[in-house]
C-alpha positions in Angstrom: 28.7 -12.9 -5.8 25.5 -11.9 -4.1 25.2 -14.0 -0.9 21.6 -12.9 -0.1 19.0 -12.0 -2.6 16.0 -10.1 -1.3 13.4 -7.6 -2.5 15.7 -4.6 -1.9 18.5 -6.2 -4.0 16.1 -7.2 -6.8 14.6 -3.7 -6.8 18.0 -2.0 -7.0 19.1 -4.2 -9.9 15.8 -3.4 -11.8 16.4 0.3 -11.1 19.9 0.2 -12.4 18.8 -1.7 -15.5 16.1 1.0 -16.0 18.8 3.6 -15.9 20.7 1.8 -18.6 17.7 1.7 -20.8 16.8 5.4 -20.1 20.2 6.8 -20.8 21.6 4.4 -23.4 23.9 5.6 -26.1 27.5 5.9 -27.2 28.4 9.0 -25.1 31.7 8.8 -23.2 29.9 9.6 -20.0 26.2 8.9 -19.3 25.4 12.4 -18.1 26.8 15.9 -18.2 25.9 18.9 -16.0 26.8 22.5 -16.7 27.1 25.4 -14.3 28.3 28.9 -15.0 27.7 32.2 -16.7 27.1 33.6 -20.3 30.0 31.6 -21.7 27.9 28.5 -21.1 24.3 29.7 -20.9 22.1 28.2 -23.6 18.7 29.8 -22.8 18.2 30.1 -19.0 18.1 33.9 -19.2 15.6 34.1 -22.0 12.5 34.7 -19.8 14.3 36.6 -17.0 13.9 40.4 -16.5 17.5 41.2 -17.4 19.6 43.0 -20.0 21.9 39.9 -20.1 20.1 37.9 -22.7 20.9 36.7 -26.2 17.7 35.4 -27.7 17.7 37.8 -30.6 19.6 38.1 -33.9 22.4 38.4 -34.8 23.1 36.0 -31.8 22.7 32.4 -33.1 23.2 33.4 -36.8 25.3 30.2 -37.3 23.3 28.0 -35.0 20.8 25.5 -36.6 17.9 26.8 -34.6 18.8 30.5 -34.8 18.9 32.6 -31.6 18.4 30.4 -28.6 20.0 32.4 -25.7 23.6 31.4 -26.5 25.9 34.5 -26.3 27.7 33.8 -29.6 27.1 33.3 -33.3 26.9 29.5 -33.1 27.7 26.8 -30.5 29.1 27.7 -27.1 31.7 25.8 -25.2 29.2 23.6 -23.4 27.7 22.5 -26.8 31.1 21.7 -28.3 32.2 19.7 -25.3 28.9 17.8 -25.5 29.7 16.8 -29.0 33.2 15.7 -28.0 31.6 13.6 -25.3 29.4 11.9 -27.9 25.9 13.2 -27.0 23.4 13.2 -29.8 21.6 16.2 -28.6 22.6 19.4 -26.8 22.1 19.4 -23.1 18.9 21.3 -22.4 18.7 24.5 -20.2 17.1 24.1 -16.8 14.5 26.6 -17.9 13.0 24.1 -20.3 14.4 20.6 -19.4 11.6 18.1 -19.0 11.0 14.4 -18.5 13.7 11.8 -19.0 16.1 14.1 -20.8 17.3 15.3 -17.4 18.9 11.9 -16.9 21.5 12.9 -19.5 22.2 16.3 -17.9 21.0 19.8 -17.5 22.6 23.2 -18.2 22.1 25.7 -15.3 24.4 28.5 -16.6 23.1 32.0 -16.5 24.4 35.2 -18.2 25.8 37.8 -15.8 25.8 35.2 -12.9 28.6 35.0 -10.4 30.0 33.3 -7.4 28.6 36.2 -5.3 24.8 36.5 -5.3 24.8 40.3 -6.0 27.0 40.0 -9.1 25.4 41.2 -12.2 22.3 42.5 -10.4 22.5 45.9 -11.9 21.6 44.3 -15.3 18.5 42.6 -13.8 17.7 39.1 -12.6 20.3 36.3 -12.9 20.7 32.8 -11.6 23.7 33.1 -9.3 25.7 30.0 -8.5 24.0 29.3 -5.2 20.6 29.3 -7.0 22.0 27.1 -9.8 23.0 24.6 -7.1 19.5 24.7 -5.7 18.1 24.1 -9.2 20.4 21.1 -9.5 19.2 19.7 -6.2 15.6 20.1 -7.5 16.6 18.2 -10.6 18.0 15.4 -8.5 14.6 15.1 -6.7 13.0 14.8 -10.2 15.5 12.2 -11.1 14.6 10.2 -8.0 11.0 10.3 -9.0 11.8 9.0 -12.4 14.0 6.2 -11.1 12.4 5.5 -7.8 15.5 5.2 -5.7 18.1 7.8 -4.3 20.8 5.2 -4.1 20.7 4.4 -7.8 20.4 8.1 -8.6 23.5 8.8 -6.6 25.4 6.0 -8.4 24.3 7.5 -11.7 25.4 11.0 -10.7 28.8 9.7 -9.6 29.5 8.8 -13.2 28.6 12.1 -14.7 30.8 14.9 -15.9 30.3 18.3 -14.3 31.8 21.5 -15.6 31.7 24.8 -13.7 32.8 28.0 -15.5 32.1 31.0 -13.3 33.8 34.0 -11.8 34.3 36.3 -14.8 31.2 38.4 -13.8 32.5 38.8 -10.3 35.0 41.0 -11.9 33.3 42.4 -15.1 30.0 42.9 -13.4 31.1 43.6 -9.9 34.7 44.4 -8.8 35.5 46.4 -12.0 32.4 48.6 -11.9 32.6 50.6 -8.7 29.7 52.7 -9.9 27.4 49.8 -9.0 29.3 47.8 -6.4 31.4 48.5 -3.3 33.7 45.5 -3.5 36.5 47.5 -5.2 36.7 49.9 -2.3 36.3 47.2 0.4 38.9 44.7 -0.8 42.3 44.7 -2.4 42.5 42.4 -5.5 44.2 39.7 -3.3 41.5 40.0 -0.6 38.7 39.8 -3.2 40.2 36.8 -4.9 40.5 35.1 -1.5 36.9 35.9 -0.6 35.7 34.6 -4.0 37.6 31.3 -3.7 36.5 30.7 -0.2 32.8 31.1 -1.2 33.4 28.9 -4.3 34.9 26.2 -2.1 31.7 25.9 -0.1 29.6 25.8 -3.3 31.8 23.0 -4.7 31.4 21.1 -1.5 27.6 21.3 -2.0 28.0 20.0 -5.5 30.1 17.1 -4.2 27.5 16.3 -1.5 24.9 16.1 -4.2 26.8 13.3 -6.0 29.4 15.1 -8.3 32.6 13.1 -8.6 34.2 14.3 -11.9 34.3 18.1 -11.9 36.2 20.4 -14.3 36.6 23.9 -13.0 37.2 26.5 -15.7 39.6 29.3 -14.6 39.2 32.9 -15.8 40.5 34.0 -19.2 42.4 37.2 -19.9 39.6 39.6 -19.1 42.0 42.5 -19.5 42.1 41.7 -23.2 38.4 41.6 -24.0 37.1 44.5 -26.2 35.0 45.9 -23.4 38.1 46.4 -21.2 40.1 47.9 -24.1 37.4 50.4 -24.8 36.9 51.3 -21.2 40.6 52.1 -20.8 40.9 53.6 -24.3 43.8 51.3 -25.2 44.8 48.8 -27.8 46.9 46.8 -25.3 45.6 44.3 -22.7 44.9 46.0 -19.4 47.6 44.6 -17.1 46.0 45.6 -13.8 42.8 43.6 -14.7 44.8 40.5 -15.8 46.9 40.7 -12.7 43.7 40.6 -10.6 42.4 37.7 -12.6 45.6 35.7 -12.1 45.3 36.1 -8.3 41.9 34.4 -8.5 43.2 31.7 -10.9 46.2 30.9 -8.7 43.9 30.4 -5.6 41.5 28.3 -7.7 44.3 26.0 -8.8 45.4 25.6 -5.1 41.8 24.9 -4.2 41.7 22.0 -6.7 44.7 20.5 -4.9 42.9 20.8 -1.6 39.6 19.4 -2.9 41.4 16.4 -4.3 43.1 15.8 -1.0 40.0 16.3 1.1 37.6 14.4 -1.2 39.6 11.4 -2.5 36.5 9.8 -4.0 36.2 12.7 -6.4 38.4 14.1 -9.1 38.6 17.9 -9.5 40.6 19.4 -12.4 41.5 23.0 -13.2 41.2 24.2 -16.8 43.6 27.1 -17.4 41.5 29.4 -19.5 44.1 32.2 -18.9 46.7 30.2 -20.7 44.3 29.0 -23.4 43.0 32.5 -24.0 46.5 33.8 -24.5 45.7 33.7 -28.2 43.5 36.7 -27.5 46.5 38.8 -26.5 48.4 37.5 -29.5 45.7 38.8 -31.8 45.7 42.1 -30.0 49.4 42.6 -30.2 49.1 41.9 -34.0 46.1 44.2 -34.1 44.4 41.4 -36.1 40.6 41.3 -36.0 40.5 41.8 -32.2 37.3 43.9 -32.4 33.8 42.4 -32.1 32.1 40.8 -35.1 28.7 42.4 -34.4 27.8 46.0 -33.8 27.7 46.5 -30.1 25.4 48.6 -28.0 26.8 51.6 -26.1 23.6 52.1 -24.0 21.2 49.3 -23.0 22.9 46.0 -22.7 26.2 47.8 -23.2 28.8 45.7 -25.1 26.2 43.2 -26.4 25.1 42.9 -30.0 22.6 45.5 -31.3 19.4 43.6 -32.2 18.8 42.9 -35.9 22.0 44.4 -37.3 24.1 42.3 -39.7 27.4 41.1 -38.3 30.7 40.7 -40.0 31.1 38.1 -42.8 34.5 36.7 -41.8 33.3 35.3 -38.5 35.8 32.5 -38.4 38.6 35.1 -38.4 37.3 36.9 -35.3 38.0 35.9 -31.7 35.2 38.0 -30.3 31.5 38.0 -31.2 30.6 41.0 -29.0 32.6 42.9 -26.4 32.6 40.0 -24.0 32.1 36.6 -25.7 34.1 34.6 -28.1 32.9 33.6 -31.6 32.1 29.9 -32.2 35.6 29.6 -33.6 37.0 30.9 -30.3 34.9 28.5 -28.4 36.1 25.6 -30.5 39.8 26.5 -29.9 39.2 26.8 -26.1 37.3 23.5 -25.7 39.7 21.5 -27.9 42.5 22.5 -25.5 40.4 21.9 -22.4 39.5 18.4 -23.6 43.0 17.5 -24.9 45.7 19.7 -23.4 47.9 21.2 -26.1 50.3 22.5 -23.5 51.0 21.0 -20.0 49.8 24.3 -18.6 46.4 24.0 -20.1 45.0 21.8 -17.3 45.9 20.6 -13.8 46.2 17.8 -12.8 44.5 16.4 -16.0 42.5 17.5 -19.0 38.8 16.6 -19.5 39.5 13.6 -21.7 41.5 12.0 -18.8 39.1 13.2 -16.2 36.2 11.3 -17.7 38.3 8.1 -17.8 39.4 8.4 -14.2 38.0 6.0 -11.6 
């Protein structure tokens, strides 16, 4: 019961009611924010000076609007999760998000981006995680302008789902390409993983300080099994040394989740074990079953990405990989279904996304 009603209290009530009107709907969370790399990017790289873009066919061949900047044939993981959450529309990219739609969420992900600012820079410009966080802060300022009150804005943000899927490029487009980066000669795999997770911890603290309370962190998949690594090492078997380096990062990230939950009891962080989930890739490779990319990939400019305008394979649902790096829509569906509702106990820690969004 409110003991004292004044202008501030009435104003706050009106602001909260305005929020309800603005973001009404049947979604399981009122808002959904996405940070990461090309696995989640839905158009932020389109107008950047970079080779890491996917706004041309055959990308998007199975997406209703055709090529949009999604690095796959259809929906990416962010899209599929948005559907599971009950959103009527796909969350817009920061590059084009306008007006009241930002109250339901924004996608900040950028192809070739990493935890480290220099990651992917040999491909051109990218929106690294620190810059994505700055973009999110700018979005919050726009939300305050729409709503008129930072307190109500924070209350709204506290109820949102945040997903962060980043770190793959810190290996694929940094540590594993000594031609362009010195990290491989400066750090052992263990030292590099420690360095990455330490920086990531500070970035996640920033996200928390900006109102995030339900955060799902996607670990790294079996990068040693992607077609690009197989071709680079001229092998048909997963590259063990790469996967071992990836697991060092994942183990430290899982420990970070424990620490974050202990240090920020008002928030809930969860780890999505993409390494375990992506084990289906190594199964396909061991069976030698359609483990090659569905589209014709470039060997020069934008190496490993689809060649513009060339027809892809017909049996896309049977392929795990669309190009040398990214899953097909079918692969994305498998991954997100297990992230949302764990198929195995190892798929998430301490909970899957369906339980994260229900947590208090």
